[in-house]
C-alpha positions, 0 to 999 in steps of 0.5 A: 500500500505504501510502496515507493514509486519505483516498485509499482507499475505506472499504469496502476491507479495512484489513488489506491497506493497510499494509506491514511497513515502514510498520508498523515506523515506528509508535512504539506498544507493539506495534511498540516492545516487541520488536526489529525481527526479531520479528513482533508478534502479541500486544497488541490493536493492529490493523495498520490505518490510521485510518478516513477519518472518524476521521482527518478528525475529528481533523485538523479538531479540530487545525486548529481548535485544539479541544483543550480539555476535553470537554463534551456528550453526542455520544459517548453519542448516537452509541453509542446510535444504533449500539446501536439500528441494529447490535444492535437495542437501544433501551435505551441512555439517554444520560442514564444514561451517563458519560464515563470515561477508558477501559474498564479505569479505568471498570471500576475506578470501577464496582467502587468504586461497588458493592463495598468494600475486600476484597470479591470480584470473580468472573471467568471464567478464562482472561480478560483479564490486567488484570482480575486486575491492576486488581482486586487493585490496588484492594484487591478479591479475585478469585474465579475461575469457570473456563470450560467445556471448550467455552470458554463460561460454565460455569454450575455453576462460576459459581454455585459462585463466586457462592456462595463470593463471597457467603458472607462477607457482603460485596458481590460483583461479577461482571466479565463479559467480553463478547465474551470475551477471549481465547477470542472467545466471543460470549455468547447472549441465553439465556446472558446472561439466565441470568447475570442470573437467577443474579446476582439470586439471589445478590445479585451485581452485574454489570459487563460489559466490552463493549469488543470488542462491535462486532467480531463475525463477520458471521454472529454477533450481539452482545447487550448485557448490559443488554438482557436481562431481569433485567439492570436493575441491571447496569453496562456499559463500552463504547468504540470503541477496539478496533474502530477502533484508538483505544487511544491516544485515551482515551475510554469510556462507562459505561452503566447500566440503569434502576437507575442508579448513575452519579449517585454517580460522583465528578465528577473521573472525567470529567476523565480522558478526552481531548477529541480522543479523544471526538471520534475515538470519536464519529466512529468510531461515527457515520461509521465503519461502512463501514470497520468492516464491511470490517474484520470481513470481513478478520477473518473471512477471517483466522480461516479463514486461520489455521485452514487454516495451523495444520491444514497446518503445526501440526496439533497446535495446537488452535484454534476460530475464534470469533465475536468479537474479533480474537484467537485462543486457541491450545491448544499443550499437545500441542507439549510446550512447557510452560506458556509456549509463547509463550516458545519461539515468541519465542526460536526463531521470533521471533514475539511472542504473549501468554502464556496463563499471564497469563490466569489458571487455564486459560491454561497451555500456551496463547497468544493471537494477534492476527489483526488483521494482513495475511494475509501477516504472519499466514502468515509468523508461522505459518511461523515458529511451525512452524519453531520446533518443527520 
């Protein structure tokens, strides 16, 4: 159950590999924020061992003492090959990429390139909480374009947000979450093409956060924003961190379309990524695909498992299994737990979930649950949640 990555084939489900005792020996945020009697299904860390090729790349680097400053384009080349073979996209040009410390800090740098202080940044709420935190911290203002009732982009709301954003004459940006966090929606080529056309009509620059791109259901297809017609002046941020559980090994890539803004990126931005992180991310994209597919199968299974558990134990909770990410967005409003049901599940059930209120407008009464755990822990979590409202 607790075997090292070298000892188990990478085509076995990594979500089955670690016991609760092994996980509790971890010192990361997921396992150290709450007391030991709490099951943590909140922050986007996965309960998996490292993929064997990634572990080997890291240990080989350490054995060589290869822990200096980063150099070269191996990471970008690995991502370009992954994009070509997985998404059918040949347009990721290595020369139009830049290494950035992580996706959110990369987003900050992209927004600095295309907007100024006080300028508006449109987001589709409910959305990943750091969008609000980082945007406001860098002296930009958030303009919300709520998702539709189907938890997908509402184009009428998006156009109204664009109209409002450009009304003051500033430089407006649209921070697109693709796939969407927390709902898991995977945007279609038609939707992204419509986004590009609308952005062009209003003069809004698009920055796409595509960190969850590799983690989609086997029957779904991720479409890179920069691959659709009209997206040439967009920017995207990508990383292997979510799909291979590498958040603690900082490295991401900014990707530009033919209208390349990255030449204006300050040189010091490239000093932030970890050299060992780049080695790990490169190995994941290049050699960790069998492991990734086993993970995707496990996440598919957990989506179905969660739907069945909720139907049996918490039928009032509304859940739509989504095609992307390893996150589940649960509408708990029928339970009558108020705006923050996560507080009740924590206090009464000892399950830690992400409170929906932190995701902006539309998040009240919801929770986000991390599916990237073992079926046993997921089953126990739902049992505790049901007991909390019994």
